[in-house]
N, C-alpha and C positions, 0 to 999 in steps of 0.2 A: 504493499500499499504506499509506503514511503517513496519508493521508486516511481510509482504511478503519479503521486502528488507532485514530485519534483519534475516529472516529465511535463505535466500540465502547466506548472509554474514557468518552465522554460518556454513552453509554447505561447503562453500569454505574454511573456516578456519579449519574445521575438516579433510578435505582432503580425503586421501585414505580410512580411516575407515568409514567415512560417505557415500562415494560413494559405498563401498562394501555393506553397510547396505541397501542402496536404489539403486537398479539397474537402476532406471530411473532418477537418480540425474543429469546426463549430459543432458538428454533430457529436464528436467525441466529448466536447466540453458539456454539452447538454445531457447526453446519455450516460456518461461515465463519471461525471462530477456533480453537476447541479441537481439532477433528479435523484440520484442515490443519496446525496447529502441531505436533501430535503426529506426523503423518506426515512432515512436512518438516524439523522441528527436533528431534524427540524430546522435546519439552516440551509439557505439556498446557495451557499458559496460554491464557486466563485461568481455565480449570478447574483443580480440584485433582487430578483424575485423568481419564485417557482410556483406556478399554479398548476396543480396536478390534474385539474379538471374533474368532471363527474359525468353522470349519465346525460346531463343536459348540455355540456359543452366540453370541447377538447382542451387538453392541457397546453400550457405554454410557459416559456421562461423569458425573463428580461435580463439582458447582459450588457454591461457597460462596454462599448467599443473602445479600442485603444486610441482611435483617431479623434481628436477634439475633446473638449471638456463636457459637451452636452449631448453627444451621440450615444444612443442606446439601440440595441437590437432586440426585436421580439421574434422568438422562434418556437415552433411547435415542439412538444415533447415527443411527438411521433416522428418517424423518419419521413419527411416530405422534402423532395429535392429542390423544388423551386416553383416558379410561376407556371412551368410546363406540366407539373405533376397533376394528374387527373383527380387525385384525392381532394384537392381544394375546391373542386366543382361537384363532388359527390353529394347526393341528397343528405341533408343534415350536417354537411361539413361545417366546421367552425368558421366564423367570420373573423379571421386573424387581423384584418385591417381594423375592425371595430375594437378588438382587444388592444391593438397598438395605440389607437386613439385614446382609449380609456387609461392607458399607462403613460400618457404624455407628461404626467407630473414629474417623472424622473428627469426629463429634459428641462422642464421649468425650474425645478429645484436646483439642478446643476447650473443653470444660467444665472441664478441669484438675482433674478429680475423678472418682473411680471411680464409674461408674453401673452399677447392677445391671440385669439384662435387663428388669425391669419398669419401668425408668425411661426406656426408649427406645421411640419410636413412629415409625410410617411412615404417611403420609397422602396420598391422592389426592382432590382435590376434584371435584365434579360439573362439568358444563358451565356451570351457573349460578353456581357458587362459585369459578370461576377466571378469571384474566385472560389466560392464555396458551394457545395452541393447539399446544403440544408437551407430550406426556406428561411430567410431572415428579412424582416422589415426594418429598414433604417428609420429611427425616430429622431428627428433633430429639427433645428431651426431652418426655416426656408431662407434662401438667399434674398437679400433685400430687393434686388432688381426683379426677381421673380414675383415677390409679393406685390411690388409696385405695378408690374405689368398686369397681374391678375386683377388688381383693384381698378386699373385704368380701363380694362376691357370686360369687366364682369357683365355688363349689359349684353355683350355680344356672345357670351357663353350660354348655350341653351341646354335643354334637357336631353339632348341626344348628342352623340359624338360628331364633332365637326372640327375643322382646322382652327387652331388658336391663332388669333391675329398677331402676326409677328413671330420671330423665333425666340426660343428660350435657351440660354446657354449655347447659342449657335445652332440649335436644332429645331426642326419643325415638329411641333407636338399637335396632337388633337386633344380636344377638351370637351367636357360636359360638366354640368353642375347637378348636385343633389341637395335637397333641403333637409334641414334637421340639425338639432344640436349634437346628436350622436349619429354614428353610422349605422342606421337600421337596415341599409342595403349592403350587399356584398360587392365591393368594387371588382373582385376577380370575376364574378359572374356577369357584371355589366360589361366588362371587356370581352369575355368569352362569347357573349351573345352577338358581338359585332365583328369578330375576326375568325378566320378559319382555324380549326383545331391544330392543323399541322404547322401553323405559323406562330402560335401563341408563345412558344419558347423564345422567339426573337423579340418579344414585346417587353417594354418596361412600363411600370404603372406607378404613378405618383398621386398621392392624395394631399391636398392642401386645405387647411381650414380657411373658411371665407365668410365674409359678410355679404349676403346676397342683396340685390336691389330692394330697397325698402328697409334694409337693416336686419332682415331675418338671418339667423345663423344657418350655415350650410357648408358645403365642400365643393371644391373644384377638383375633378379628376383629370389627370393628364396622362397621355400614352404616346409612346414613340416606338417605332420598329427599327431594328438593327438594319444597317445598310452597308455592306462591305465596300461598295463602290465609293461611298463618301467617307468611310472610316467611322461611321456612327455605330457604336457598340450597344446603343440603347441602354444607357446607364442613367436612369432617372435620378440617381443619387447626386448627379451633377447640379440639380436644382436646389440642393441643400447647402447650408453654410455651416461647416463643422467648427468654425470659429465663432459662430453665433454673434455676428455684428449687431443684430437687433437687440441683444441684451446689453449692448454698450451705449445705446442711445437713450 
């Protein structure tokens, strides 16, 4: 056990390089450390939280990412590879985006600053834009330029997928909006209903909290598809700000 612990400590210390070298690094942290520690010791270490789930919802963990002060990852306790995994669309599948939004207080607390809903974002990268084969939703501040662009064009974002006016981080995204203070709809299913099943692995999906026209709370969903010709790896994480400049204003 001591050797196992030291191995995970080294993995965490090495950060991005180690994770890129081992595409199952996050899954090993979830399945061999966080979940067993919660079950056996009542502690989520090295995760910040472990929700083991029950008959009504699936389990998940929240792990502090090594990049930035405010970035956290939400991951299933089950083996789910990523956006392309059919498990996330199965009947009764957990709404992991809703769980991630509910756990955004980890980012807010780390920011040491009140962040309004339009300052928080959730992102899942495509198969080509990720280094890990365990579904992980990035929870972090949205880039100020992205927040401003969404606010400026919120009237043009409708209830179905359509091109977002202008590029975001240099890429052309499609967008749609959903109403509500919480994510009662599943963004994965909204995307899957609009793209071909064989292409979903090349998609990135981002959810940004928003204030809809009239001031009602809601969300803007953004998607982009990988394009080898343009070098676009469909990494929606690019719309986030891991330095959380919004917390410094």
